[in-house]
Steps between C-alpha positions, in 0.01 A plus 500: 500500500146557594396253762156613519419302171668224323434398131398146430806460276736592807331254730478241230860539416606450859294187536623357171863552586478370845582141582609512861337690786619566852199568727615691798239460782366155364279332768411134564158606627258394230274803543763764458520670155869416455408131533257496215694739287800251538273217408359666202837616361632138540202367304589739216849351467703753694779390741404669832733512792324601839703734729404484861763494775247345746433217266843449341603128437132400482293459195204706380312332209802263451737807460777531741479824695802721534591733775603783283574607146864430540421124558355449158674261253508780238367846426132491434334680210248667725489575870134515627468691819230397748617756773365841592618812313769609762652146492499496127749798503750306702444179277577714177802648667634162593439378143689795349793464747533118421581573132291193426230689312173342388320624182186608703407604851126454542328642810164346598172663532505798735880499499648810346824693567582740218843586637599137518366457147698786361820344651428158348431665161813691509677163551329369180232298672133516380254575779124429551323628810154443646418205262484126533664272242218251551226745415693651215576167346139403534383828354733495204443136423115524515490253784358758740198544257412137547400588844283791384751761594527811275858483372460828286615269207236424250566243237326222308827311458593206710813537697797383317736230638864559520742223420592258774303514828160639429514866580184664383474813305825673577651442166620831344 
């Protein structure tokens, strides 16, 4: 797969099929990007499990923090990596070795490891690198445009609401 560019349908498909997210590198510090991504994804109805060994057993945004992916109650649909590119490779290798495979591994902004991505894809896992699910959700739903940001999506239609919890504009 070409990781320099992702189609909107690819990203939208991942966000639509995801219900549970494990966030590796989640922070309790309210000014850290992982904190407000966690908060945003929770507000959109996702179950998000923070992973941070230094904060294990404590809560971040009312979510129990786990020490590692192995401590999770079940296999998440997506693993969102808030670690550097070198650390991402080890995390991907640990995921593959565990045989508990998520549908998607998502590496945050500035995190890219093409070799790790190739290994994950060989194991049947979708990969997104150097992107933020919060930004992509906001862009695809039209929310980001409400703040005056150019989403590269022009439409006169109002965002559609999905069934259940109001998840704007990602209906296929």
